[in-house]
N, C-alpha and C positions, 0 to 999 in steps of 0.2 A: 504493499500499499503505500500511502504518503511518506514523507518523514515524520510528519505527527500525525500518524493515524488516531483514527476512533480506539477507544477502550471496547477491543472485540477481543474474546477469549480464544485460545487456538484452536480448540475444536470446531466452532462454527467457522474459521476461516480455512482448516482444511475442509469442511463440509462443503463449502462453495466450491474448493476448487476439484474436488473428489467429482461433483456434480456437473460441472464444466468438463472435465476430463471424459467421463463417461457420455456426453453428449456428443462430443468430438468422435470419440471412437464407435459410435453408433453412426455416427453419418460418415466415417472415413469405410467402414464396412459395407453400407448402401451402396456407395461409388463404386466400392470393390467388386461388388457383384453385379452391378450392370456394366463393370468394365471386362469382367469374364465372361458374362453371358451376350455382349455384344447388343445392349440395348443402352437406352436413353430414361434419365428419371421422367416421372410425369410432369406435366405442366400445365396449370390451374390458370385459364384466361379468367382475369378481375382478381386474382389474389390468392394465397393462402390463406391470409389471415380473414379475407372475406367471405370466403366460403365456407369457414367453420361457423363464421357470423351467422351467415344464411340456414346453416344446418340448426343451428340454435334457437332462430328464428328472431334473432339481433336486428337483422333488417328485412325488408320487404323482397318480393321476389320480383317486381320493377326496379328495387335497386339494384338487386344483383344482376338482372340485364342489361341495365344501364351502364355498370362499372365493365361487364365484358364487351359492351360495342362503344368503347367512348375513344376509339383511335383511328385514325385514317391515313396510310402509309402508301406514297405514290414513288417509286424510284426516277432517278433523273434521266433525260436521254437528249443527247448535244442532237441530233440527228429529229427531234420532235419539239424544236422550239424550246429544249431546255427540260420540259416533262410532258409527257403525251397526257395523261389524265388529269393532273391536277396544275394548273397554271395561275399565276401572279400576274395581274395586268394593271395598266395605268390609263385611264382614260381623262384625254386632254381635255374633251368637252365641259365635265363635272369635275375637272381636278381631285379626282376620287380612286383609291386602289380597290380592285376587286379580286377576288379570287374565283376563278372555273373552275369546276368539277364537272368531269364526263359524268353522265345521266345512262349507263348500258341499258335500264330498264323500259327507255323510250326509244331504244335503236330499233330503225324498222328499213327491211329491203337492202340488208347490208351496208346503207350508207353509214356517216360519222354518227356516234351520239351525240345529240344536245348535252350543251353544257349549263348547269346550273350557276350563276353569277350571284355571288354575296360580298357587300362591302365589307372591307378591312382596314382597319387602323393600324398604320404603319409608323413608328417611332421615328420623329423628324431626323435622329443623328443616323437612322438607318437608311433612309431614304436614297441618299448619293449613291450608294453601294448596291442596293437593288435596283434602283433603275437602268446601270448599266447590265446588270444580271437579265433582265427580262427583256430589254430592247434589243440586246445582241450590238455586236460590231460589222459593219459593213468593212468586206474585205475585197471589193471589186464590183463589176457589173456582168452580166451575163448577155449572151449573143443579142436578145431583147432589149438590151440598156438598161433592164432591170436590174436593183443592186443587189448584192446576194450577201446576206446577213449569216452569220456564225456567232451561233448560239452557243453558251455554257451549261453544261449540266447543273442542275438542281432538285435534289431530294426533296419533298414534301412532306411533312407530317402535321396533322391535325388530330389536336385534342381537346377534349371537353370534361371541363372543370367546373363545377359548382356551377352548370347552368350557363356556362362561358364556353368560347370556342378560341383556342391558341393554336397559331400557326408557328410552325418551326421547319425552317429554312435550313439544310446542310449543303453548302458548294465551296468551292476552291479560291482561292484568292489569288492574285499576285502579292507579294511582300517584297518590300527593299533591301530588309535586313538578312542576315546569314546566322545559322548556328554554327559555332567553331568546335573544332575537333578539340580533344584533350590535350595533345599536345602542338596545336595550332597556337603561333602567337597571335596577340593582339597588334593589331595596326591602327592605333588612337591615341591621342595627345592625354587624354582623358579618359581614365576608365573609373566605373563606378561597381563595389562589393556590395550585397544585399545579402542581409540576415534576415532571414524568415521566422517568426515566431508566432506562437498562437496569439499573443495579443497587440503585436507591432510588427514593422518592417522598418531595420534598422539599415539606413545607407551612407557610405563611405566613399567619398570622391578620391583616388590618388593619381598623381601621376604617372608617365609612361616609366620613371625610373623608380616607382615606386612610393614616393616620397605623400604623405598625407596632407591634403588641400582642406577638406572641409567634411562635415557629417551633419545628418537630419535623421530626425525619427519620427515615423508616420504609425500614429496609433490608431487600432483598430479592435478595442476590447469587447466589442458589443458580438465579434463572432464566438465568444464563449457559449451564447444563451441563444441568442434569436434564430428562428427557423432558418430552413434551407433556401425559401426566396429571399427573405430579406439578407440571408449571410452573403449570398451570390450577387446581391448588387453594392453592398458594402466592399467585397471584393475588388469589384470592378471599380468603384469609385475611388477606393485608395490606390491602387495599381495607376488609377491614372494621374493622382495627383504625384506619386512617385514620377513616374515620366515627363510632366509638366515642370516639375523642378529640374530634371536631370538636363533637359531641352533649355532651358535658361541657363545652365551651367555649361553649356557646350560640350556635355558628355559624350563619347561617340562610342562605347562598349560598355557594356554590363556583365560582371561575374555572380553566379550565383549558386546556392549549393545543389548537389546533386543527393540527395538524402532519401530515405525511407522510413517515415514515422511508423512504427509498430506499436497496437497495442499491448499492455501488459495484460496477459491475461490471468488476473489474479481478482479478489472479490472488491477492489476500490473503485467503486461506482462513479466517483465525483471523476479522478484520472480518466477513465474508459470514457465516460460521456466528453471530456474534453478533447481527448483524441480522437475520439470520434465526429465530433464537430469539427474541428479543425482540420478544411478539407485542404490537404497541403497538395494534393495532387490540383484542385482546381486553381489554388492559389499561384504554383510553381506554373501552369498553365496560361493562365493570364498575364504573369508577366512576360512569359516567352512569345505569346502570340501578340501584346500588345509592342513588346519590342520589335520584333520582326517588321510588324505595320509600319511603325516608323522608321526604320533603316538604321538600326543599331545591331550591333554584332555583339552576340549573345555566347558566352561559354559555361559549361560547369565543370567544377570540380569536385573533389573530396572535401568534405567538412571537417574530417578528422584533426580534433583537439583546436578550433579555429579559438573557441569563447576561452580555453584555457591558455591560449599562447595571447592573445589579445589583452586577457586581465593582466598577465604578467610581465607583459611587454609592453604593450601601448596604452594601457588605462590611464596609469599615471601620468605617462610621458607627455601625453598630449590632453588629460583631463576629459576622456569618455568614457561613456558607460559600457558596462560589459558588450551590450550588443554593439554600439557602434564600433568598439574596437576588435570585435569578431567580424565584422562587416571589412573592416580595413585589412585584416588579414584574409577574409577571402578575395577580396580585389588583388593583394599580391600576388596570392598564391596562383591568379589567374594568370597574370604577368610572368611566372615561373619562377618566383624567388624563393627559396628555400629558407624558413626560421629558424635560424639557428640560437642557442641559448649564450646570452651575454656571458662575460667570464664569473662575474660575482655571483649568477646563478650556476655557473659549473659547479665553482667552489663551493656551493651551499651545498649541493647535492653529493659530491666528494668527500665532505667534510661532516656536516651537522646532518645529515638525511643517514647516511652511512654510519656515523657514529650512534645514532638512534635506534636504527634496524638493529646493530649489533649488541647494542644494550636491553633491546627487547627480548632478542633470539638467544644471546649469547656471543661464542668466538664465531670466527667464520665457519672453521670446519663442524663445529659442531651446530650451527645454524642452518648448514645444509642439509645435516644427517634429520635434524628436528623437523625442517621443514618439509621435507620426502615422508616422512611418516606420520605427520603431526595433521593439526587441525588444516580447517582452509585457510583461516586467517595467517597460520604459521606460513603454510604452503605460498600463499600472496605474498607475505611479505621477503620470505626468501628468494621469491622470483623477483621483487624489487632489487635484493641486493645483488642479486649475480647479475642485472642489468646495468648497476650500477658501475661493477668490476668491471664489464666488458663494456663500456659505454662507444666506446671508438667504433665496435663494430656496430652496433644497435642503430635501428632506425631512430632521427631526431625527435621523432613523436614520442617515443618510447620514455625519451627523458623529460619530455613535457610533460607527460601522464604522472610518471613518479614525483615531478616537483608539485603537480596538483593534489595527489593525496598526500603530499607531506603535511599538508593544513589541517588533517584531521588526523593524524597517523597517532594524537594522544585517544582518541576514542578506540582505534583499535589495541593501544595497550592497556586500557580498561577490561575490554573484554577479556585480552588473553588472561589478565590478571584474575576473572573471573573465572575462566575456564581451566 
């Protein structure tokens, strides 16, 4: 659970973990059975939860039928003006958007099916993109002198929700930016590192030499508790503010984290809810997509120990917060700079930390023996001691990790004495 969990007895926690384990084992056995038999799991149109509500009589038959018929989908077709069955059109006479849906029930004598026409409200910020999509592009003239129009395919999905109809368009768009490979150099004078968190986005701007220039934090606390639609709106507005600021500062490239936030499969409902609501994928995709639209070069880097390095190396030096300093490390890592430990920190690791570990575990030889056969705490501390001895052969990040753990080695010592 959390660092300060509620007072829950051990049997209750173990019972919760056991129930979760049994649930996943049952699901694994079910999927393995389908895999062995060459079958697929059953699908309930309208939703499994709503199906059981109908069985219990919590929803009416009409409501159940409505849930099973609330979606209409049509695949895009480049040769059929973008979409054969559902088209979005704009009427110059009425200055109104319409959706035209083919009605095969009234088709007669093999002719084209008549189309049903309904007015549609298109947000103003999307009108320019959609006009280019539905009108097409003139690519020349034919033998009769008529213009040849080339259309882009777009997929249409119509959903009914709470008595209202929503139209979703899926289409490819031309972008001016580019996503860089991990080892590809960044060609820009000013680069922004972005550190993504549950309640804020920290941005630090660095020069191409890796020097810190300035930073800013964009808060979005509502992401912790609002519903999905509101959450998506907050993400879009926050990312827009981020790029508006980067454009003002003449930033040409962005470096973001390439991480996977996993749920802890324990009984801490609060943390599980926060990590579930923290739509990391949606936030990262929004940053990537908007950056590409605006012409930024975007690079993803490994986020390992960025917060630790920023806290020990840049936080006090530039007067930054932990998240801003982590964004600074991310930006420098995108430029290919290695974060080496300062000499005073290396001396701290080789003297104070090493002396502290030996005091806890005993002599060097005895500590290695005890760590192999002792408790998990001893094993972990013995591994740290071994890394300090071979620090020249170890990766830089390992030393940063040891320095980070040294901040609460006293807690380990207390635990060891209790053991």
